[in-house]
C-alpha positions as CSV (number, residue, x, y, z in Angstrom):
1,M,101.9,112.8,103.6
2,S,101.0,111.2,100.3
3,L,103.6,109.5,98.1
4,P,104.4,110.6,94.6
5,P,102.8,108.2,92.0
6,H,106.0,106.4,91.0
7,L,106.8,105.6,94.6
8,E,103.2,104.7,95.4
9,A,103.3,102.2,92.5
10,L,106.5,100.7,93.8
11,R,105.1,100.5,97.3
12,D,102.0,98.7,96.2
13,E,104.0,96.1,94.3
14,A,106.3,95.5,97.3
15,L,103.3,95.0,99.5
16,R,102.3,92.0,97.4
17,I,105.1,90.1,99.3
18,S,104.3,88.9,102.9
19,C,107.0,89.0,105.6
20,D,107.3,85.2,105.7
21,R,107.5,84.9,101.9
22,W,110.3,87.5,101.9
23,A,112.1,85.4,104.6
24,I,111.8,82.3,102.5
25,Q,113.3,84.2,99.5
26,K,116.1,85.2,101.8
27,R,116.6,81.5,102.7
28,W,115.7,82.0,106.3
29,K,114.7,78.6,107.6
30,L,111.8,79.7,109.8
31,S,110.3,77.3,112.3
32,K,106.8,75.9,111.7
33,G,103.6,77.3,112.9
34,I,101.9,80.8,113.0
35,D,104.7,82.6,115.0
36,R,107.7,81.4,113.1
37,A,111.2,81.9,114.7
38,W,114.7,82.3,113.3
39,P,118.0,83.9,114.3
40,C,117.7,87.7,114.2
41,P,119.1,89.1,111.0
42,V,120.4,92.1,113.0
43,C,121.7,90.7,116.3
44,G,121.9,86.9,115.6
45,G,121.0,84.3,118.3
46,T,119.0,81.1,117.5
47,D,115.3,81.9,117.8
48,R,115.0,85.4,119.2
49,F,113.4,86.8,116.0
50,S,110.0,85.7,114.8
51,I,107.5,86.5,112.0
52,H,103.8,86.2,112.8
53,T,102.2,84.9,109.6
54,K,98.6,85.9,110.5
55,K,99.4,89.5,111.4
56,N,102.3,89.9,108.9
57,T,104.4,91.3,111.7
58,F,108.0,90.7,113.0
59,N,109.8,91.1,116.3
60,C,113.1,90.5,117.9
61,R,113.1,89.9,121.7
62,R,116.6,91.2,122.1
63,C,117.5,94.1,119.8
64,G,113.9,95.3,119.6
65,I,113.4,95.6,115.9
66,S,109.7,95.2,115.2
67,G,107.0,96.2,112.8
68,G,104.6,95.1,110.1
69,G,104.8,94.5,106.4
70,V,107.6,93.6,104.2
71,I,108.8,97.1,103.5
72,D,109.3,97.7,107.2
73,L,111.0,94.4,107.5
74,V,113.5,95.2,104.7
75,I,114.1,98.7,106.2
76,K,115.1,97.3,109.6
77,T,117.0,94.2,108.5
78,E,118.8,95.7,105.5
79,N,119.4,99.2,107.0
80,V,118.0,101.0,104.0
81,D,115.5,103.8,103.5
82,F,111.9,103.4,102.4
83,T,112.5,103.9,98.6
84,R,115.5,101.4,98.6
85,A,113.4,98.9,100.6
86,C,110.7,99.0,97.9
87,E,113.3,98.6,95.2
88,I,114.9,95.6,97.0
89,G,111.5,94.0,97.5
90,T,110.3,94.4,93.9
91,G,113.6,94.2,92.0
92,R,112.7,97.4,90.2
93,K,114.0,101.0,90.4
94,A,111.8,103.9,91.6
95,S,112.7,105.7,88.4
96,D,111.2,103.0,86.2
97,P,108.1,104.1,84.2
98,V,104.7,103.7,85.9
99,D,102.2,101.5,84.2
100,E,98.8,103.0,85.3
101,K,96.8,99.9,84.5
102,R,99.2,97.6,86.3
103,M,99.3,100.0,89.2
104,A,95.5,99.9,89.5
105,E,95.4,96.1,89.4
106,M,98.2,95.9,92.0
107,R,96.3,98.2,94.3
108,A,93.1,96.2,94.0
109,R,94.9,93.0,94.7
110,N,96.6,94.5,97.7
111,E,93.3,95.8,99.1
112,A,91.7,92.3,98.7
113,D,94.7,90.7,100.4
114,E,94.5,93.2,103.2
115,R,90.8,92.5,103.7
116,R,91.5,88.8,103.9
117,R,94.4,89.3,106.3
118,A,92.2,91.6,108.5
119,E,89.5,89.0,108.7
120,D,92.1,86.3,109.7
121,V,93.6,88.7,112.3
122,E,90.2,89.5,113.7
123,R,89.4,85.8,114.1
124,Y,92.8,85.2,115.8
125,R,92.2,88.2,118.1
126,E,88.8,87.1,119.1
127,K,90.1,83.7,120.0
128,A,92.9,85.3,122.1
129,R,90.4,87.7,123.7
130,K,88.2,84.8,124.9
131,R,91.1,83.0,126.4
132,A,92.1,86.2,128.2
133,Y,88.7,86.7,129.6
134,E,88.7,83.3,131.1
135,I,91.9,84.2,132.9
136,W,90.5,87.5,134.1
137,R,87.2,85.9,135.2
138,S,89.0,83.4,137.3
139,G,90.9,86.0,139.3
140,L,89.8,87.4,142.7
141,S,89.2,91.1,143.4
142,P,91.7,92.0,146.1
143,S,90.5,93.9,149.2
144,W,92.2,97.3,149.6
145,W,91.5,97.5,153.4
146,P,94.8,98.0,155.3
147,A,94.1,94.9,157.4
148,S,94.1,92.8,154.2
149,L,97.8,92.1,154.2
150,E,97.2,88.7,152.7
151,S,96.5,90.3,149.3
152,A,99.6,89.8,147.2
153,V,98.6,92.6,144.9
154,A,98.1,95.1,147.7
155,A,101.4,94.1,149.3
156,Y,103.2,94.5,145.9
157,L,101.8,97.9,145.3
158,R,102.8,99.0,148.9
159,Q,106.3,97.7,148.1
160,R,106.2,100.1,145.0
161,G,105.3,103.0,147.3
162,I,101.6,102.9,146.3
163,R,99.0,102.7,149.1
164,L,95.3,102.3,148.1
165,G,92.2,101.6,150.0
166,M,89.8,102.8,152.6
167,G,92.0,103.5,155.6
168,E,92.6,106.8,157.3
169,H,96.0,107.3,155.6
170,E,94.9,105.8,152.2
171,T,94.3,107.9,149.2
172,V,91.5,106.5,147.0
173,R,88.0,106.0,148.2
174,G,86.6,103.1,146.2
175,D,87.6,99.8,144.9
176,M,90.1,99.3,142.1
177,I,87.8,97.3,139.8
178,A,90.4,97.0,137.0
179,L,92.8,94.9,139.1
180,R,92.5,91.3,140.4
181,E,94.9,88.6,141.5
182,D,95.4,84.9,141.0
183,R,98.1,82.3,141.2
184,L,99.2,81.1,137.7
185,P,102.0,79.3,136.0
186,W,104.5,81.3,133.8
187,K,104.8,79.2,130.6
188,E,107.0,79.4,127.6
189,K,106.7,77.6,124.3
190,Q,109.8,75.5,123.6
191,G,109.6,73.8,120.3
192,S,106.1,72.3,120.0
193,T,105.4,72.1,123.7
194,W,104.7,74.6,126.5
195,V,107.0,74.4,129.5
196,T,106.2,75.9,133.0
197,L,109.2,77.8,134.4
198,A,107.6,79.2,137.5
199,E,104.3,79.6,139.3
200,G,103.2,82.2,141.7
201,P,100.9,85.2,142.5
202,V,99.9,87.3,139.5
203,M,98.4,90.8,139.3
204,L,95.8,90.8,136.7
205,A,94.6,94.0,135.0
206,A,91.7,94.3,132.5
207,V,92.4,96.2,129.3
208,Q,89.1,97.7,128.2
209,R,88.4,98.7,124.6
210,P,87.1,102.2,123.8
211,D,83.5,101.0,124.1
212,G,84.2,99.7,127.6
213,T,84.1,96.0,126.7
214,F,86.9,93.6,127.8
215,G,89.8,93.4,125.4
216,A,92.8,91.8,127.0
217,V,94.3,90.7,130.3
218,H,97.6,92.2,131.5
219,Q,99.5,89.8,133.8
220,T,102.4,90.7,136.2
221,W,104.0,87.8,138.1
222,L,105.0,88.9,141.6
223,D,107.8,88.0,144.0
224,P,108.1,90.1,147.2
225,A,111.7,88.9,147.7
226,Q,112.8,90.9,144.6
227,P,113.7,94.6,144.9
228,K,110.9,95.7,142.6
229,G,108.5,93.0,143.8
230,K,108.3,91.3,140.4
231,L,109.2,87.7,139.5
232,V,112.7,87.4,138.1
233,L,113.1,84.4,135.8
234,P,116.3,82.7,134.6
235,L,117.8,84.1,131.4
236,D,116.8,82.3,128.2
237,P,119.4,80.2,126.3
238,E,120.6,83.3,124.5
239,G,121.1,85.3,127.6
240,N,117.9,87.4,127.3
241,E,115.7,88.4,130.2
242,R,112.4,86.7,130.3
243,P,109.5,89.2,130.9
244,S,107.6,89.2,134.2
245,K,104.7,90.8,132.3
246,K,102.5,89.4,129.5
247,V,99.4,90.7,127.7
248,L,96.9,88.3,126.1
249,G,94.0,89.5,124.0
250,V,93.3,92.7,122.1
251,K,95.1,95.7,123.6
252,K,95.3,98.2,120.7
253,G,93.1,101.2,121.3
254,G,92.3,100.1,124.9
255,A,93.5,101.1,128.3
256,I,93.7,99.7,131.8
257,R,91.1,101.9,133.5
258,L,92.5,102.0,137.0
259,Y,90.3,104.7,138.4
260,T,87.6,106.8,136.8
261,P,85.7,109.2,139.1
262,D,82.4,108.7,137.3
263,A,82.5,105.0,138.1
264,C,82.8,105.7,141.9
265,R,80.7,107.5,144.5
266,R,82.3,109.6,147.2
267,A,80.9,110.8,150.5
268,D,80.9,114.6,150.8
269,A,81.5,115.6,154.4
270,G,80.2,112.2,155.4
271,V,76.6,113.1,154.7
272,V,75.7,113.3,151.0
273,E,77.0,111.0,148.2
274,T,77.7,112.9,145.0
275,R,78.9,111.8,141.6
276,I,82.1,113.4,140.5
277,R,82.4,114.1,136.8
278,P,85.9,113.3,135.3
279,R,87.6,116.1,133.5
280,R,91.3,115.1,133.3
281,L,92.9,111.9,132.1
282,V,96.4,110.9,133.4
283,M,98.1,108.1,131.5
284,G,101.4,106.3,131.8
285,E,102.5,103.1,130.0
286,G,102.5,100.9,133.1
287,I,100.2,100.3,136.0
288,E,102.8,101.3,138.6
289,T,103.7,104.6,136.8
290,T,100.0,105.6,136.5
291,L,99.2,104.7,140.1
292,T,102.0,106.8,141.5
293,P,100.3,110.2,140.9
294,L,97.0,108.7,141.9
295,A,98.4,107.6,145.3
296,H,100.6,110.7,145.9
297,N,98.8,113.6,144.2
298,F,95.2,112.4,143.8
299,E,92.8,114.8,142.1
300,P,89.1,113.9,142.5
301,D,88.1,115.0,138.9
302,T,91.0,112.9,137.3
303,A,90.9,109.5,135.8
304,Y,94.0,107.4,136.0
305,W,94.4,104.9,133.1
306,A,97.4,102.9,132.0
307,G,98.1,102.8,128.2
308,V,99.7,99.3,128.3
309,D,102.6,100.3,126.0
310,L,104.0,103.3,124.2
311,G,103.0,102.0,120.8
312,N,99.4,101.9,121.8
313,M,99.6,105.5,123.2
314,A,101.5,106.9,120.2
315,G,100.0,105.0,117.2
316,K,101.7,104.9,113.9
317,A,104.0,107.6,112.7
318,A,103.4,109.7,109.6
319,R,105.7,109.2,106.6
320,S,107.8,111.8,104.8
321,E,107.7,112.1,101.0
322,S,110.7,109.8,100.9
323,G,108.8,107.2,103.0
324,G,110.7,107.6,106.3
325,Q,109.0,107.8,109.7
326,V,108.3,111.3,111.1
327,Y,108.5,110.1,114.7
328,D,106.7,113.1,116.4
329,Q,103.9,113.3,113.8
330,P,100.9,110.9,113.7
331,D,99.5,109.0,110.8
332,M,95.9,110.1,111.1
333,Q,94.7,107.1,109.1
334,D,95.7,104.8,112.0
335,S,92.6,104.2,114.1
336,D,94.0,101.2,115.9
337,C,95.5,103.1,118.9
338,F,94.4,105.0,122.0
339,V,92.3,108.1,121.7
340,P,90.9,109.9,124.8
341,P,87.2,109.7,125.3
342,D,84.9,112.7,124.5
343,W,84.6,113.7,128.2
344,C,88.3,114.3,128.6
345,E,89.2,118.0,128.6
346,E,92.9,117.6,129.7
347,L,95.1,114.7,128.6
348,V,98.4,114.2,130.5
349,F,100.9,111.5,129.4
350,L,103.6,110.3,131.8
351,A,106.9,109.8,130.0
352,E,109.4,107.1,131.0
353,G,113.2,107.3,130.6
354,D,114.2,105.3,127.5
355,S,117.2,105.2,125.2
356,P,117.2,107.9,122.5
357,E,117.1,105.4,119.7
358,N,113.7,104.3,120.8
359,H,112.3,107.9,120.2
360,A,110.2,107.7,123.4
361,E,109.7,111.4,123.8
362,E,108.8,111.8,120.1
363,K,106.3,109.0,120.4
364,I,104.7,110.7,123.5
365,I,104.4,113.9,121.5
366,R,102.9,112.0,118.6
367,G,100.2,110.5,120.7
368,L,99.3,113.9,122.1
369,R,99.2,115.5,118.7
370,R,96.9,112.7,117.4
371,A,94.5,113.2,120.3
372,L,94.4,117.0,119.7
373,R,93.8,116.6,115.9
374,Y,91.2,113.9,116.5
375,R,89.3,116.1,119.0
376,Q,89.4,119.0,116.4
377,L,87.7,116.7,113.9
378,R,85.2,115.5,116.5
379,C,84.4,119.1,117.5
380,E,83.6,119.9,113.8
381,I,81.0,117.2,113.9
382,N,79.7,118.0,117.4
383,P,80.5,121.6,118.5
384,E,79.2,120.8,122.0
385,L,82.3,118.7,122.8
386,P,84.8,120.4,125.0
387,P,88.2,121.4,123.5
388,L,91.2,119.3,124.6
389,A,94.4,120.4,126.3
390,A,97.4,118.1,126.1
391,S,100.7,117.9,127.9
392,Y,103.3,115.4,129.2
393,V,105.4,115.0,132.3
394,P,109.0,114.3,131.4
395,A,110.8,111.2,132.8
396,P,112.6,111.9,136.1
397,G,115.9,110.6,134.6
398,D,117.5,108.2,132.2
399,G,116.0,104.7,132.6
400,M,113.6,106.0,135.2
401,D,109.8,106.4,135.5
402,L,107.7,108.2,138.0
403,N,107.4,105.2,140.3
404,D,111.1,105.2,140.9
405,L,110.7,108.4,143.0
406,V,108.4,106.7,145.6
407,R,109.4,103.0,145.4
408,V,110.3,101.4,148.8
409,E,113.8,100.1,148.8
């Protein structure tokens, strides 16, 4: 929804301020560097909150507030609505008269700033993507034959109730080309230096961009001694859990293409090899969630891709006239998120149990609505494209995902 002129003018003026500049005005003594840390203005701590100066984004590792742009930052740290956040940022009231000439100049400056920021971000992303590709290239493709028990990734997936391979009782015929394994250190930046806290086997997953090129590497550190098979690190100085998963590179709009029928050949009755055309796409956030239906309810015309995270699957939310987020409606101007490929006729999202304040179900619905509307627009351009059906599988319970139903205890 478009904003009324007086609020649009106030928004454009507020956007002249970057997140780190706002933090300086608030006398937050941010650390040096690109990713500048500070105690969270919502939940405290010492350095759990950070502002990325290149991307103009912010994030707290504990309470989860995150976003981009100063207006979003003020909304989430001052607990105010969109209009009030714009007023706080500019020092003006929404009811103040609109100067059309000044409004046009402000919009032009904002667009120029945004272009420069986008160029900086693109350079930063490309550098990260190249580092990610080096990690991915160094990994080894695990063998999925049942005799290959030395494969740490295969053993981990079996621990999660997922059996893949070529054996009589295995499900998928074909190699999982999106997964590899390696042994890597888990590092954390402490001050100006990187410290290694652990080292061990890692499941690597390639995040492919919409055009099929490499975008990012998804890394999961493994530990078979743990109940879920993932590395458990000591808590950080503030008592927060350190993640066993990390993503390096460009993930937005991409997916971990775990299995795509068109990329594999299957023996029909052991005599003739035929190519199976994919029709359905099943997607969960995580690798384990997505592999669960593949292993236990495999459909030969179905692709199984992981969406990396819910933000990538849902995309940005639309804004109401007052500027607040409409959680179950997509912002159709956002092109930096996942959209199903043209061959997809049925899109199925796998929901995960999450706390209500995270609006997980609304985000799932938002992503599906975006896909449907985007397909309608595509069909207007190319009537030969198939129509799209969309649905989601609800989480099996609070704090649970589909893999919890099959995981080996």
